[in-house]
N, C-alpha and C positions, 0 to 999 in steps of 0.2 A: 650712647643710644641715640641721645635727643640733642639738639642744639640749642632749644627752647629753655628759656630761664624756669619758666612754672610749669612747664613739662609741654608737649605740643596733643595734638588732638588729632585723631587717629580714625580711620573705618578700620577694621580686622576682618575677617571669619577663622581665624585661628582661637577658637577657646573654646571649651569643653560643653557641648552641650546641654547635657543632662543637669548639672549644678546650678548652670545660668539660666534654664527657663525659667523658675520663679524670682529672678535676683530683679532688685529694683535699683532705679539711677542711684547714683551714688554708694554703688556695693564696691568695697576694698576686692580689689585681685589681685591674684598672686600669681607667680607663673611656675607651673606645676606639668614636668614632662612634657616639655614645648610647649605648652598650650596655656590661657588666660585663665585660671577658673574663682573659684570662689572660698574654696579648701584654703585653709591658712599651714594644714600640718602635711607632712609626707612622712611616712614611718613614725610620727609622734615629735619630727624636727619640724621647728618652727620653721615657715617659708618667708620672704620680704615682701610686702606691697609693693606691685610694679606700676600699677597702672587703679584707675574709678572707673567705671560704667558710666557713662554719659548717656547713652540710649540703649533698650532693650532689644535684643536680636529683631531683624525686619530686614524685609527689600531695599535697597538703594537703588536709586536710578544710574542708568549708566548712561548716558546722553544722547540715547542714538534711539530715534524714534520708534515708536512700535504701541504694541498693546497691554504690557504687564505693567505697567504704575502710572497712571495718568497721561498719557501717550507715549511712555518713554518704556522700553527695556530693559528690565530687572540686571546690576552686574550680578553676571555668575560667580559662581564661590563654590569652595571644599565642601561648603553642608551640601549636606541634597535638597535642605529646602534654598538654597540661594539667600542665606539672610549674612547680616555684618551686623556685629555692635560699633557704639563708637563711643571710644576710651579717651581718658587724657592718663601720659604716662606720668607716673611722680617718681621718676630712677634718674 
């Protein structure tokens, strides 16, 4: 999954929005139903930790001039709010 020795840092919009809304930095993340989630159980089965949260959900600058974030257009996302999280993989 990653070629980095201690885990790579990535932005992703593939997370469960409801459970991550109140999460804080360094919260462990688990892969559940194809999305990152703070819940570590699935039908009573423990899930392996795959990442830690480095930034809470928010918009990311795309590098294209615009008006969304400090003179930049926000990067589009599959999330309705165009939010991303930054994670550090731990697998």
